[in-house]
Steps between C-alpha positions, in 0.01 A plus 500: 500500500636839400519762777410851393644802682331834484708808403453632855645184658793501258573865574494438876739209463738713295488778760578250777801373307627853450453583868700195599793630296764303313621170644780528754854461369672173577747475786783266578762416760840671485780365718835672550761263643792688654850381572695693761171652611534480878476878543207551264221688676233523232436420135246698299361516147424805287276500196609844383370503142181401322496304175573817301789602723314778681542544877231314693505759778661840561844520656477594868765761594434422867606137461764369740824343383475229766135416428435454126137549400464159337180339377561182701732375773620140487450242771816352649521128429752227571858464376538856379169514313282810485156432355234710329210250501264682263681758289277640222612446143732770368859625501657526844810648659620365835673685782704343780561689824814373669633575848572864572462737202529258206241495222535273195241575234396362164399718208354496150540707184143623431397691188585869520315608185154387396461172311852383589573162657675394818871435458669184618795504738666244274517715186865604462615857442839545339777667699522804273129576543516444873799731540345771284166502683653475848741783418211722388314432825800576718572828320141629493394769745220433747360626828657194660875513557541123450348347186620144451410254221464156656390255233411498130300285258414534133245398241747271320499725192739770624222756459378544859649444845364551850701581810434463871621829650554602863465871582613636837515847644690500828589868490279769653141478380178696530373232741731617779216691670303178543791260555845598619769368267243373249617302199306355209544178304299362213534238230375534144504318169636719220476428129754587232423482128756459224449796268725514196779321683480698826320417823234750612313486831121503492349765727251260650621265775351236729536585870532197728534667838572834667610532863598777739710416806786648705821491300691345790254210492512467121878470507478194727286295262575222254224505237593286202322377189488139386356414157442138603239622749308703242264450205374172649198383302233328707228311314315183598789271591699537825832684471812426704807724498828429673727786601816534707534806721848651448725412792690827470358819351833682521597353162217707347413239239138616477421852372347747741556699817772409749599670827720804442 
């Protein structure tokens, strides 16, 4: 027997479906297994960018260096494991807080201009390009008195590169009235385009963080960037990552901020 539905019933059903919204995105388990992780205090996960590479939430200038504003904190497991039991599907960067004033953070290379794609950490950039772009960054003038290129990736065609840049002002600032000895630090992704054989910086950037804190405190921190902890794609299957915490940061093998 054929069941007939009136237009009114069909319309109500459609409205109910719309009100319910789209189905929830899938989630999966992400496990970070750490060697030499006895002093690890917390492990967190950021989902900084949406599918188009746009920031998922505004940068908070009141964020604290010792308390990253992550989307999720992991649960401590056994044998060095830190577990995110239900991490939504997407691209994730992890952060590891170690002992006293050590922050190890993953990162991604999101699109800077519209309709561009994410860049992979594994795409090589030749030494000449790297030196040229890094030299331009170091010589450019900014409000910050320390502008340091940390890491670079390209599109594989030698036409576009992106750079993780650290910008610090630890000289006198306009924030002195609110915080004695105030300093600022932020990290951005910059894009350079190859134009007629020369590398030109795009005006638009992607800001990852922006912090204000006493300069004496800033100078005590180790805040380094680890590509192996970034751009982690979570889909339906569980993901396990193994990572060894550096035994000695004085060698400065990872790019970033070190006590000075």
